[in-house]
C-alpha positions in Angstrom: -29.2 39.2 22.4 -29.3 36.5 19.8 -25.6 35.6 20.1 -25.9 34.4 23.7 -29.0 32.3 22.8 -27.2 30.7 19.8 -24.1 30.1 22.0 -26.2 28.4 24.7 -27.9 26.3 22.0 -24.5 25.1 20.7 -23.3 24.3 24.2 -26.5 22.3 24.9 -25.9 20.3 21.6 -22.3 19.6 22.5 -23.4 18.3 25.9 -25.8 15.9 24.1 -22.9 14.4 22.1 -22.1 11.2 23.9 -18.4 10.2 23.8 -17.4 7.4 21.4 -17.1 4.0 23.2 -15.6 0.8 21.9 -18.3 -1.9 22.5 -16.6 -4.9 20.9 -13.0 -5.5 19.8 -10.8 -8.3 18.5 -7.7 -8.5 16.2 -10.0 -8.4 13.1 -12.6 -5.7 13.9 -14.0 -3.3 16.4 -17.4 -1.7 17.0 -17.9 1.8 18.3 -21.1 3.2 19.8 -21.6 7.0 19.6 -24.4 9.5 19.3 -25.2 11.2 16.0 -23.6 14.4 17.4 -20.3 12.8 18.4 -17.6 14.5 16.4 -16.2 12.3 13.5 -12.6 13.0 14.6 -13.3 11.6 18.0 -14.8 8.4 16.5 -11.8 8.0 14.1 -9.3 8.5 17.0 -11.1 5.9 19.1 -11.0 3.4 16.2 -7.3 4.1 15.7 -6.5 3.6 19.4 -8.4 0.3 19.4 -6.8 -1.2 16.3 -3.4 0.0 17.4 -3.5 -2.5 20.3 -3.0 -5.2 17.6 -0.5 -3.1 15.5 -3.2 -2.4 12.9 -5.1 0.4 11.3 -8.9 0.9 11.2 -10.9 0.8 7.9 -14.6 1.9 8.1 -17.0 -0.9 7.1 -20.5 0.1 8.0 -22.7 2.0 10.4 -26.2 1.3 11.7 -28.8 3.1 13.9 -29.3 1.7 17.4 -32.6 3.5 18.0 -35.6 4.4 15.8 -34.6 8.1 15.6 -31.0 7.2 14.8 -29.8 9.4 17.7 -27.3 6.7 18.5 -25.3 4.6 16.1 -22.9 1.7 16.0 -20.0 1.8 13.6 -18.0 -1.2 12.4 -14.3 -0.9 11.6 -12.0 -3.6 10.2 -8.6 -3.7 11.8 -6.0 -4.3 9.0 -2.3 -4.4 8.9 -0.8 -1.0 7.9 0.2 -0.6 4.3 4.0 -0.2 4.6 4.5 0.0 0.9 4.0 3.8 0.9 7.4 4.0 2.8 9.1 2.9 -0.3 8.0 5.7 -2.6 10.8 7.0 -4.8 13.1 5.9 -7.6 15.1 2.7 -7.3 18.0 1.9 -9.6 20.5 -0.9 -10.2 22.9 -2.0 -13.0 25.4 -4.8 -13.7 27.9 -5.8 -16.4 26.9 -9.5 -16.6 23.6 -11.0 -15.4 24.9 -14.5 -15.6 22.6 -15.1 -18.6 24.8 -13.4 -21.1 24.0 -9.7 -21.0 24.7 -6.4 -19.2 21.6 -4.9 -17.6 20.1 -1.9 -15.8 16.8 -1.5 -13.9 14.8 1.4 -12.7 11.6 1.2 -10.6 9.5 4.2 -9.7 7.2 3.6 -6.7 4.3 5.9 -5.8 1.7 5.0 -3.1 2.6 1.3 -3.4 2.3 1.2 -7.2 5.5 0.2 -9.1 6.4 1.1 -12.7 9.7 -0.2 -14.0 12.0 -0.6 -16.9 14.6 -3.3 -17.4 17.3 -2.7 -20.0 19.0 -6.0 -20.9 21.6 -5.8 -23.6 19.9 -4.0 -26.5 16.4 -5.0 -25.5 14.1 -3.0 -23.2 11.3 -4.4 -21.0 8.7 -2.5 -19.0 6.4 -3.6 -16.2 3.8 -2.4 -13.7 2.7 -3.9 -10.4 1.7 -3.2 -6.8 3.7 -3.8 -3.7 2.0 -5.8 -1.0 1.8 -4.5 2.6 5.3 -5.9 3.4 6.9 -4.1 0.4 7.2 -7.1 -1.9 6.8 -7.0 -5.7 6.2 -10.6 -6.6 6.2 -12.3 -10.0 5.6 -9.3 -12.1 5.8 -10.0 -15.9 8.0 -7.5 -17.8 7.2 -7.5 -21.5 9.5 -6.5 -24.3 8.7 -3.0 -25.5 7.5 -2.4 -29.0 10.8 -0.7 -29.9 12.6 -3.8 -28.9 10.5 -6.3 -30.9 13.2 -7.0 -33.5 16.0 -7.5 -31.0 17.0 -11.0 -29.9 16.0 -11.9 -26.4 13.1 -13.4 -24.5 9.7 -11.9 -25.0 8.9 -11.8 -21.2 11.0 -11.6 -18.1 9.7 -12.2 -14.5 10.7 -9.6 -11.9 10.7 -10.0 -8.1 11.8 -7.5 -5.5 11.6 -7.0 -1.7 12.0 -3.4 -0.6 13.6 -2.3 2.7 14.5 1.2 3.9 17.3 2.1 1.4 17.9 -1.1 -0.6 15.8 -3.7 -2.4 16.8 -7.2 -3.3 15.3 -9.4 -5.9 15.9 -11.1 -9.2 14.7 -11.4 -12.7 14.3 -14.6 -14.6 13.7 -15.7 -18.1 13.5 -18.9 -20.1 16.8 -20.1 -21.4 17.4 -23.0 -23.9 14.9 -25.8 -23.6 13.1 -26.1 -20.2 15.9 -24.3 -18.3 15.5 -20.9 -16.6 18.2 -18.3 -16.1 17.9 -16.1 -13.0 19.8 -13.0 -12.3 20.1 -11.5 -8.8 19.3 -7.8 -8.4 20.2 -5.3 -5.7 18.5 -1.9 -6.1 19.3 1.4 -4.2 17.0 4.3 -3.6 18.0 7.1 -5.9 18.6 10.4 -4.1 16.1 13.1 -5.0 
């Protein structure tokens, strides 16, 4: 007859688990009060529901005990804008005959979890770069350096790359120092490469 006793004990414990309640909320954070027995999934769902009011996602910050036995706790979550950069995962490519600065070019950018790794082929020279997309899908002022294999080839040592990603296309540019104080900028339009 141990099984019914254990089952009754589990039912009693579940009954003691107070539901998660939002005690304070604003566009930047929310606080949730819950018992130590409240399921973690319930607390997470409550935090997601609260931050969703402002179009944001919850990020756990801290938790503290409300009473001396820590039977009840208060959890603090920051409400942050969702990271949309993950939606741009994949390979992005572009190429052109003349960049307006005197060379043909091609570019490839691989994005995974918001991290971008790219290669720019400009004439005979190759440049590589790494960076991170912001939450809006922008890759801003990333410095592409000439690869070791391209060191003897004529061309700028560094090129600045910018790009803004959308659902299936990305627009941006790359720029380099021209003669004297002038800068040459080439417009770029990348497409998502089918996998």
